[in-house]
C-alpha positions in Angstrom: -31.4 52.3 -44.7 -28.0 51.3 -46.0 -26.4 54.1 -43.9 -28.1 52.8 -40.7 -26.9 49.2 -41.4 -23.4 50.6 -42.1 -23.4 52.5 -38.8 -24.6 49.5 -36.9 -21.9 47.3 -38.4 -19.4 50.0 -37.5 -20.7 50.0 -33.9 -20.5 46.3 -33.7 -17.0 46.2 -35.1 -15.9 48.9 -32.6 -17.5 46.8 -29.7 -15.7 43.7 -30.9 -12.4 45.5 -31.0 -13.1 46.9 -27.3 -13.9 43.5 -26.1 -10.7 41.9 -27.4 -8.6 44.8 -26.1 -10.2 44.5 -22.8 -9.5 40.7 -22.7 -5.9 41.4 -23.6 -5.6 44.0 -20.9 -7.0 41.8 -18.3 -4.6 39.0 -19.3 -1.7 41.2 -19.2 -2.7 42.7 -15.9 -3.1 39.3 -14.2 0.2 38.1 -15.6 2.4 41.1 -14.7 0.9 43.1 -11.9 2.4 42.4 -8.5 0.5 45.0 -6.5 -2.6 43.0 -5.2 -4.7 46.0 -4.5 -4.3 47.7 -7.9 -4.7 44.2 -9.5 -8.0 43.6 -7.6 -9.4 47.2 -8.3 -8.5 47.3 -12.0 -9.1 43.7 -12.7 -12.7 43.8 -11.2 -13.5 46.9 -13.3 -12.3 45.0 -16.4 -14.3 41.9 -15.6 -17.4 44.0 -15.0 -16.9 45.8 -18.4 -16.8 42.4 -20.1 -19.9 41.1 -18.3 -21.7 44.2 -19.7 -20.4 43.6 -23.2 -21.4 39.9 -23.1 -25.0 40.9 -22.5 -25.1 42.9 -25.8 -22.6 40.8 -27.9 -22.6 37.2 -26.7 -21.5 35.9 -30.1 -18.0 37.4 -29.5 -17.5 35.3 -26.5 -16.5 31.7 -27.4 -16.6 29.0 -24.8 -12.9 29.2 -24.4 -13.0 33.0 -23.7 -15.9 32.4 -21.2 -13.9 29.7 -19.4 -10.9 32.0 -19.3 -12.9 34.9 -17.9 -14.4 32.6 -15.3 -10.9 31.6 -14.3 -9.7 35.3 -14.1 -12.7 36.1 -11.9 -11.7 33.2 -9.6 -8.2 34.5 -9.5 -9.4 37.9 -8.5 -11.5 36.5 -5.8 -8.5 34.7 -4.5 -6.5 38.0 -4.4 -9.4 39.5 -2.6 -9.1 36.8 0.0 -5.3 37.4 0.3 -5.8 41.1 0.9 -8.3 40.2 3.8 -5.7 37.9 5.3 -3.0 40.6 5.0 -5.1 43.1 7.1 -5.0 40.5 9.9 -1.3 39.8 9.8 -0.5 42.3 12.5 -2.8 40.4 14.9 -1.1 37.1 14.6 0.5 36.6 18.0 0.7 32.8 18.5 2.1 29.8 16.6 -1.4 28.5 16.1 -2.6 31.8 14.5 0.3 31.6 12.1 -0.3 28.0 11.2 -4.0 28.7 10.6 -3.2 31.6 8.4 -0.5 29.8 6.4 -3.1 27.0 5.8 -5.6 29.5 4.2 -2.8 31.0 2.1 -1.6 27.8 0.4 -4.9 27.3 -1.6 -4.6 30.8 -2.9 -1.1 30.0 -4.3 -2.8 27.3 -6.4 -5.6 29.5 -7.6 -3.1 32.3 -8.6 -0.5 30.0 -10.2 1.2 31.7 -13.2 0.4 35.2 -12.0 3.0 37.7 -10.7 1.2 38.3 -7.5 1.7 34.6 -6.5 5.1 35.7 -5.6 3.8 38.1 -3.1 1.7 35.3 -1.5 4.7 33.0 -1.3 6.7 35.8 0.3 4.2 36.2 3.0 4.1 32.5 3.7 7.9 32.4 4.1 7.9 35.3 6.5 5.1 33.7 8.5 7.0 30.5 8.8 10.1 32.4 10.0 8.1 34.5 12.4 6.3 31.5 13.8 9.4 30.3 15.7 9.4 33.4 17.9 5.7 33.2 18.8 4.3 31.3 21.8 1.7 28.6 21.5 -1.9 29.7 21.9 -2.3 27.9 25.2 0.6 29.8 26.6 -0.8 33.1 25.3 -4.1 32.3 26.9 -2.5 31.5 30.2 -0.5 34.8 30.1 -3.7 36.8 29.3 -5.7 35.0 32.1 -2.8 35.6 34.6 -2.6 39.3 33.6 -6.3 39.8 34.2 -6.3 38.1 37.5 -3.2 40.2 38.7 -5.0 43.3 37.6 -8.1 42.2 39.5 -6.0 41.6 42.7 -4.1 44.9 42.2 -7.5 46.7 42.0 -8.2 45.6 45.7 -4.6 45.8 46.9 -3.9 46.1 50.6 -2.0 49.2 52.0 1.5 48.9 53.1 1.7 48.4 56.8 5.2 49.8 57.2 5.1 52.9 59.6 4.7 56.2 57.8 4.3 54.6 54.3 0.6 53.8 53.7 1.3 53.2 49.9 -0.7 50.6 47.9 0.8 47.2 47.5 1.2 45.6 44.2 1.7 42.0 43.0 5.2 41.1 42.4 7.0 37.9 41.4 10.3 36.6 42.7 11.9 33.2 43.1 8.9 31.6 41.3 6.4 32.9 43.8 3.9 35.9 43.9 3.7 38.3 46.8 2.6 41.8 47.7 5.3 44.3 47.4 5.2 48.1 48.3 4.5 50.3 45.3 7.1 52.8 46.8 9.9 50.4 46.2 12.8 50.9 46.3 12.2 53.5 49.0 10.1 50.9 50.9 11.1 47.2 50.8 8.1 45.9 52.7 6.3 42.9 51.3 3.8 40.4 52.5 2.6 37.1 51.2 -0.7 36.5 49.4 -3.7 35.1 51.4 -4.8 31.5 50.6 -7.8 32.8 48.7 -5.7 35.2 46.6 -3.3 32.4 45.7 -6.1 30.1 44.6 -7.2 32.8 42.0 -3.9 32.6 40.3 -3.7 29.9 37.5 -1.2 27.0 37.8 
């Protein structure tokens, strides 16, 4: 009986040591790791390990420790959100997109305050602010997309060049602020013709 109790006490002591080592590892990881993906993967595993330990050894988790682990879990969630934002950085192509992304990143800075990875988030915000100046506003981008779609539609039903011995398809061209049909064989053929009224009406202002 004594041997059983002794073994149980040894197992409990070993678990206590593992719990505190895991907490220290998590604290160090959050404080020093700058690679957000490694931080999220490893940190999540440590949190999950501590949750399992809490179920069998709740006495080892003071309220301060529980509060600290809840904060760590929130920080890892913020890092996960940052990674999701990162995956969309390549699709930011308007000033409005940049502003909206920056607006979502600022709260993550507050949640990760004191962590090494916060520097990564700050860096991305600075780069987005610099990049924003070279991007068009969303309304202009929408206008360009609409114009491109209409031109593609017109080109799909383009007339044939009427110059003798040419018969090439015409394409939409722009010059001096106006759109017109130009021969696709240019510069071999310089023939052009003006758009019809109904074709002009399709183009956005």
